N, C-alpha and C positions, 0 to 999 in steps of 0.2 A: 455278237459274241462279245464286244466289250462294253460294259452296263456299267458296273457298279465303279466308285471312287478309286479303289484298289488297282481295277483294270485300266482305267485311265491312267495312272501313274505309270503300270507295267507297261502299258504301249508307249508313254513318254519314254521311258528308260531304254527299251528295245530299240525303239527309232534312232535314239543316240548313240546306242552302241552300233547300231549298223551303218550310220554315217561315219563314225569313226574307223570302220573296217573296209566298207566298200568303196569309199574314196569318191572321185568326179563323177564315175560312170554310174554310180548308184546301183551296182550290181557286184556281188560276191562271186569272185570265181573259186577255183579249186585251192589254187596256191592261197590264196588270201582266206579261204576258210580254214587250211590246214594249219595255217599259223597263228591263226585267233585259237582254234580249239587246242593248241598245244598237246597234239598227241605224238607221240613217238612213231606208231606205225602207221604207213600211208593207208593201210587198209582199212582200218577205221574212219578216218578222214574220207576216205573214196565212197566208201559206203553210207555215211551220213549225209556225205552231199549228194550221192544219187537219190536218197530218200526225200530231201529236203528240195532236189529240184524236180520238182513233179511235170514240168512241161519240158524236161528234156532238152532244156537250152544251153545247156553248160555254164548255166551261171543261176544264183539265189538272187530273187528279186525281194524287195521288202514285203510284200504280200503273201510270197510262199514261206518266207521266214516264219513271218505272224503265225500263219495257218499252222505250221509244224509246230512251233513252240507253244502255241494254245493247245493244241493237243496234248502235249509231253507235260506240260504244265499243270493246265486244268483238267486234262482228261482222265479217265477212270484207269481201273487198274489194266483192265484189259487193252484199252488202247495201248498202253506203254508195253504191254506184255506184245502185243502184236508188232509194235516198232521194232523190239528186240528180235522177234521172229523173222522180220524182213532182213534184218543185219545179217543173221545168220544163214538164211535163205539166199546165196550170194546169185544163184540164177532166177531168183525169183522176180515177179515184178515190183515196181515200186507205186505201191497206192497207198497212199497217206491221207487218209480223210476221215473227218470224225462221224460221220453217220454211215460210212460204206466202207467198214474193215473187213479187209481181206480174210479168208480163212482157207484160202487155196494155197498149194504149194507145200514144199516138205524139205527137210533138211537132211542131205545125204552124208555119208560117213567122211567122205574127202572133204565135203564143205564146213564140216564140224573140226575136221584137222586142222584147217587153214584157218579158222576163227581162233581155236586154242592157241594154235602157233603166234598169232598176232598177239593174244591175250599176254602170253608169256613174255613178249618183246617189251609190251606197255608196263609189265609188272617188273621187268628189269630180272627175269628168272631165267636162268640157263638150265637147259635138261638136254641128256642124251635124245635121239630121233625115238630111240625104244621107250624111253618114258613117256614122249609125247603121244605115242602110238597107245600104249597102255591106258593114259587118261583119256583118248578119245574113245577107246573102245569102252571104258567103264563108264564116262557118261551115255554114250550110246545106246551099248544095253540096259540101262537103267532106263533112259527116257521112252526107247522104243517098246512100249508095252505090249503092241501087238505082233512083234517080231516080223515086220512089213519090211526092214531093210532100210526104212527112212523114219524121221520124226516131223509127226505134224504139230499144226499148232496147239491142239489138244493136248496132245502127249507133252508138250514143251511145259504148258501151262500145269499139267499134274504134276510135273518134276520140279518146276519151281515152287509150287506149294507145299513140297517136302522139305523147304528151307523158308521158314516163316521171317526170318529174320532180312530175307532178301525182298520178301512180297512187303514186308512192312514200310521200308523207306528205298523203294525201288528209284534211282535218280539216273538219269539220262544225261551223258555229259554234255551233249550239245545244248539241252534246256537248262543245264545248271550255270552252264557257260554264260548265259544272259539273262539269269536271274537275279532281279533288281535287288538291291542292298535291303537287308532285313531291319526293321523299325528298332531304333534304341531301345535298349533294356531299362528296365527299372533301376534307379540309382541304387544300389547296396551298399552298406554301412564298409568303411574301407577296411580291411582285413587287419589294420594295425590297431583298431578300434574296439572288435570282436572280443568277447570273453575267451574263446576257445584259444586267441593268438596268445593273450596275456598268460592262459592258464600252461600253453605249452612252452612258453618262453621266459617262465617266470624268473628262473636263475639268471638268464643273460640280461633280463630287465632289471632286476635288482642290482647285480653287479654294474651295470652302464649307469642306474641311478647312484650307486655309490662313487662312481669312478668321477661322473660330473661334480657331484659335493666336493668331493677332495679337491678338486682343479678350484673350484669357487674359492673355498677357503683358504687354499694356497693362495690364492691371488689376491683376495681381501686381506689376509694378514700381511702381506708383502707391501701392498699397496699403502695400507694404513702406518706401517712402519716408516715409510716417506712421506706423510702427509703433510710436511713442511715445507717439501719441494713442489715444483710445478707438476701438472697435471700428467704430462707427457712421462716424465721421470716414474711417477705412481703407476702408469700402464706399462712400462718398461719394465720395472721393478716386478710388476705381479706377475705378467707374462715371463719373467726370468725365472722365477721361482717355481711356476708351472714347469717351464721346460726342464730344470732340474729333475723334477720327480717323473715327467714323461720320457724325457731320454734314458732313464734308468728302467723306468717300469718297462718299456718297450723291448728292452732284452730279458726280463723275466718273463714275458709271454713265449720266447722262445728257447727256453731250457728245456729242451725236448726231454731228456733223461729224468729231471725232476719231476715234470709233467705227468711224465708215464708212471713214476712212483707215485704221485698224488692221485692217480687215475684209479688205483687199489684201495684207497683209504675212503670213509666218510666225507671226505672235502669234495668228491668228484659229484656226490649230491646236492652240494652246496653251490659250488663255482662252476661256470660253465668251460670246464677245460677243454672240451672236446671244440669249443669254437675259438680256440687260441690263436690259429692262424686270422682269423676272419677280425679278432679284437686287435690283434697286432697291427693290421692295416689299419684300424681305425685311430690307434693311439698313433701310428705314421702320419696320417693325415693331421691330426691335432696339433703334433710337433709341427709339422710345414704352416698351419695356420699360426701359431703360438710365434713362430721364429719370424712370420711376415710381420705381423703387429709390432713385435718385439722390435725388430729393425726399424720399422716405421716411426714408433715413438720416439726411438734414440734419435735418429735424422730429424724430426722436427725439434727435438732437444738441441741439437746441434746448430740447427740454424738459429735458432733463437739465441744461443750463446755466442753465434759468429756477430749476429747485429750488436750484442753488447760490450763484446770485448773486441778490441780492434785488433789485440796481437796474436790472433788466428783467424783462419779463414777455415770456410766449411770444408773444404778438401783436406784440410788438415786433420780436422776432427776423424774423417771417415777413411784416409789412407796411409796416415803416418803415426808414429808411435810420440809425437812431439808435445801433444797436450798431457800426457801422461796417464790416458783413461784407461784403466785396465789393472788386473791382478799382478802380472807379470811384465814389467817392463812397458805399463800402459798399451799392451798390444790387442785390447779387448776390440777395438774399430775393425781392426784387419781381421783380426781370428772370426771376427763375426760375419763379416762379407764373405771370408771363404768360407765357414759353415753355412752361410745362407745360400752359395752358389752349390755346394756339395748336397745340402739336403733337398734341394729343387733338383738336381741331377738325379737322385736316388728316387725320389718321388716318381717324375716322368719315367725314369726307366723300369718301375716298379709297375707300371700300369696294365692292366689285363691285354692292352691292345699288344704292347711289347713282348710279354710274355707268353700271349697263345698264338703269335704270328710266326713262329720259327726262329724267333731272336731271343732265346731264353738265356744264352750266354751274355747278352746285353746286361740284362737283369743280375745275372749271377755276379758277373766281376765288377758291375758300378755297386751292387749290393755291399760288398767287401771294404767300401770306401766308409763303413761303420767304424772301423779302426782309426781311420783319420779323424772322421768326427769326435771321437771320444777323447781322443789326446787333445785337438783342439778345444773342445769343452773344458779339459781340465785347464788350459793356461786361458781361455775367457773366463771364465767364471770362478771367483775365489770358493765358492761353496760346493759346486757341481762333486768333487771328489768326494767329498762327506754322502753324499747320496749315492755315488757309484761304486764305493769301497764291497758291500756285502754282494750286490749283483754281479759286479765286475769279478769277484772273485769264484763265484758260481760258475759263472758262463766259463773263466780261465780254467778251472777244474773240469767242466764237460769237455773241453776242447782239447784237452791233455788226455784224458781218458779216451776220448775218440780218437784221437791221433795214436796213442799208443795200441789201444785195442785193433785197429782196423791196421796197423802196419805189422803187429805180430801176427796177424790174420792173413798173409799173402796168400791167396787163393788162385784158384783156375777155373776159367771157363771150361769145362769139358766134353760139352757138345751145344750144339747150334741148331735151330730151326727155322728156317726163313719162310714165315707164313704170309697170308695176302696182305697188300696195303700195307705192305712195308713195316709190318711185325716182326721183332726178332724174340725169338723164345731162346733164352739162354738157361744152360743148366750148369750149374757152380758147384764145385765139390763142396759139401757141406762140413765147416771145422768142428772140430772137438768142442764140448761144452756150448755150443751154439744154440740158444732156446729161444723160442719166439712163439707168437699166439697167432692164432687165423687173424689174418687181416693187416699185420704188422708190416712196415717198409723198411726197406734200408736205404742210403746211400752207396752209390757205385761208382769206382772209379777204375777207368781201365787205362793205365798209361801208355798203351799204344793207339789211343783216339785220342785223350788229352791228360797230360801228366799231372794237371792240377784242379781238373775238373771234377766234382762229386755231383751227381745228380740221384734224386729220390724215385726208388720204385716200389711198389708193391710186391711183396712175396706172394707167389701164387701157387705154390706147392704148401701142402700140408705141414703142420709142425711134426706130425707121426712119420713123415717121411725121412729115413734115418741118413741116408748117405750124400741127398744134394737138396740144392735150393734153387726152385724155380723162379725166373723174372720173364713178364712179357713186357716188352721195351716197343710200343708205337711211334714211329718216326713223325715227330712233328716238328723238329728244330734242328739247328745245325749238327749238334753232338748227336744226337739221337738216328739222323742221318748217315753221319759218317760212319756210327755204329753199324748198321745195316751195310751199306757199302762196303765197308771193312770186311764183313763176311760173306758177301755176296761175290765178292772176288777173290777166292783164296790163293791166288798168286799174289795178292798184296801181302799176306800173312809171311811174319818170318820167326826164324827160330830166335828162342830167348837170348841166346848166344850171338855175338855180333857175326854176320858173315863173312867167312872170308874168302880171300881170291882162290883159295885152293879147291880145285874142282870136286874133290870128295866131299866136302863140308857143303857147297853148293848144290851137289845133285842129292845128296841127302834133306835138304830144306825143301827142293823142287818135289821129292817123291812126299815128303809130308805133306805138303800143299795139297798134292792129288789125293792123297787118302782122305785129306778134310773134306775136299770137295766130294767126293764119292759117299763116304759115309756119314758126314753131318757132324763130325766131332774133331775136336781140337784142342789146343793146349794154352790159351792165353791168359796171362796172368792178370789178377784185378785184385781189387780189395773192396770191402763193405764195412760201412761204419753203422752200428746199429744192433739189434731192430729196435724201432720206435714204435709206440702203441698207436691205435687209432679208435675212435668209437667203436668199432665193430667187435671190439673185445668184451662189449656188453652183450653180444647176441646169446651167448649161453646161460645166459640169465633171464632171457625173453621165455615166455610162454607161447607167443604165438609171432614169429619173426617173419618180414616182408622182405626179401633182398631184390633192390632195383640195379640194374647195371645198364646202362648205356653206351654200345660200343666195348670199347677196351675196358670200360668200367667194371668189367666181369671180374677183373684181375683179383682185387680181395675176396669176393664171394666163389671163385675157384678155390682157393686156399679153405675158406669156410665151410663151403660143401665137403670138400675132401675130408675135413677134420673131423666133421659131423657124422658122416660115413665109419670113420674108423674107431669113431665112440658111442658108435649110435646104441650100443648094447648100455653104455652108462647114463645114457640121457633120456630123462622118463617127463613124459605131458608135452613135447616139445614138436610144435609144428611150424614147417619152412614154407613159404609161398616164394619161388625163385621166379623174378620177372626179366628177361633179358630182350633188350631192344637195339636192333642193328637197322642199319640201313638198307643193307644189300645181302644178297645170299652168300657172297664169299667171306663176309665177317664171320659167319657162323662158323668157318673150317678152325678158328682160333682155338675153340674149346670143345667141339664136336665130340672127340674122343673121351674127354673126360665126362661129358653129359650122357653119352651112351654106356658110360660102364655105371655111372650113378642111377640110371634107369634100369640096368641090367639087375642091378643089385637089390633095388626095390622090388622089381618084378617077384623077387624071390620070398620077399615078404607076404603077410597077410594081408588082405586090402586094410583091416583095421589097424595093420602095425606099420602102414606106411605113413612117414614122416614129412617127405617132400613132394609138393605140387612144382612143377616146371610150366610157365607158359612164354612163348616166345613170339615176338613181333618183328616184322619185317616192313618198315616204313615205305620203302620204294614199291611195295606191292598194293595195287589198288584194292578197295575194299571190296566185299560180297555185294555192296548194294550199287556199284559201279557199274554200268552197264559194258565198259569194255573189259570187266573181269569176272562177270558173275559165271560166265559159263568156266571159266579156269578154276573159280575157286570150289565149284560144285563139283567137278571133274576132280581135285584134289582131296576134297572130302570124301568121296565115293572110293578113290584108290586107296586113300588111306585106311578105310575101314576094311578093306578088301586085303590088304597086304599089312597092317598093323604097324605101319610106318608111313612117317612123313616124307614126301618125295623131294622136298628141299633139303632138308637138313640130314635124313636118314635116321631120324628119332622117331620114338613111340610118339610122342608129343607133337600136335599139330602145331604148324607155324600159322599164326594169324597175320593175315594182311593189316597194313596201315599202322596207327599208334593206338596205345591202349585207350579205352575211354574210362578215365580214372575214377570217375563217379561210380561206374558200375564195379570195376574191379576192386574199391574199398568198400563198395556197399554189401558187395558178395564177403569180402573177409568178416565185415562187421556181423553181417547174420550166422556166419559159421559160429561164431560164439566159442571159439577154442581158447579164451582168456586173454590177456592183456596184450595189446598187438604194439609193437616195434617196429618202425620203419626204418631200414638200413639203405643208403642212397650212394651212388658212386656214378657219375657223370657231368655233363654241362650244366654250369648256374642256370641256363633258364629252363631247364626242364627241373632243376631241383628246388627252383620257385614255385613253379606249377604243382610239384609232386608235396611240396610241404604245404601250400595251401589248403589241397586236399586233407591232408592230415590233420590240418587243424580243425577242419570242419568235421571231422570224423573222430576227433579227440584221440589220434593215435600220436604215440611219441615218435619224433622223425631225428634221426641222425644221419650226418653228411661226410662223406671221406673228406678229410683236408689236410694237407700237408704240402 
């Protein structure tokens, strides 16, 4: 059996894997097999084990493993289908040889139901028993061609041939588990050097180039101005001038109202306004790096001065005002050290690890130290205030306007719904003259949760919805968890007026809490600041828009889809592909009612007049070519065609198992040729990077939600 060089490498690989699993006894028992296979349901582990254990000894030897895997990896299509048939034929014989493939046996209805129930468990899908019966019957009736009451091997083979995607790439989990690593792929040109990357990121690259040139020029001019001094002074002064620029420019990048206004002008086609947060982070790193070099250069110079002059020690240069260095009372050294500490603290607490690990409040409060940093910079450097005047005034105006607008909009959360995975759906009474666009976001303040904290959330309702604003808040940090828990326990809610010890007022509050608990409505005060624009404002200028939401990343697209539906009669030549990727079944409950409504309204349109195509993906579900899910996915397809409804979500759109094959997805979009494609994404940074790389490959414009 083992002849070629590749086969020899395969044998060596399997042997090593076997030794690591089997241990000292050099035999794999059922528990070791189940652990190594990483299956959720013991049914599949037991069936695989029974078929591998050809001598019925209760353990699998290396010879038995090699024979079975050789059949499954190197065997033909019939061999693999026979293995599948034996897994399903629970009471059948355990025959697994290359040259004696059993054709006897049959799969009964109850056996098929047992298999499908285990398939549901493996894919983390929860369905009622009635639905499981429907799935079993749909697959059984389709496969039992002769209506004999059982499914033979030939009937199962004929049924599988109706699903070509399964037959093309049938993988057996146990074989895939011990498949040797693939050969290294040919080296490709780094995506940053490809023409597509430069074309799709032209404005960003030009901006970064200009930004770098400005810093180089500022450093050079400041250093040359002190050419007569030591090299350390030249470096310190050069970095200081760059810090004057960067510590003000970092403010400009977060002037949200100004940037929102600029997005509506021609400037948006020249400057990367939609990436202001990323650029803000980049400038922040530049400030930290320049500050370290600036401080280090001054310390080296102080050390040199301490050696030349006996009347001052190094610690006096660093920690006192006695040497008289600085603009105001010689405070440059002390303010410089404090600034270095504050910048370092802000940098650490702004890291992704802190912000995304449930400690957003740490980032929020430490970031407010920018006020102290600006004050110290005015004292520290004699020229900083000249750089800061204009941006500082704009920033102050934005803050004053924001506070004035938010505090005059004393609103109320009038309805709440607690959704799976700690998602809180808030319905807020919409204030008069509050105008926003699909995909915009607001800052929310709920005094009952935290009096001074403001957190950004995307508006999930359409602007055409007149009376209310929707927010969907996923509990990922302290504040969002407190919000969910606050509404989870209505007895914690309190009347706006302070509770009195008088029984009448106390009873009124108790009654109010009970009504809130039963009906899901309340009257909790809140404030909002905004709205602020996002890249999704461009969607109505698209010819073919692809909306990709991962998990709660669907929020901005919920607003957009509703808005498109409202104004569909006014939108011409506009095609939308909506892709929603969720980890499991319950996450679809967040917006399933909205998507159902969209489908119903689309159904009323003629086929050529429909603008929306939906694609649902569930990553916990095993794909159709995984042996542990083949039967289930076939049954789901058959029942969906019969009922015209997906069993997982209840939508007409069939939920696809696994992750999207982005190459196929974008290839299909490209071949449709419905106009210039723009891709809008909201989700995890890792997935954003992957999607963006595919967009560059197909020359699609990519926009990522970022605030």
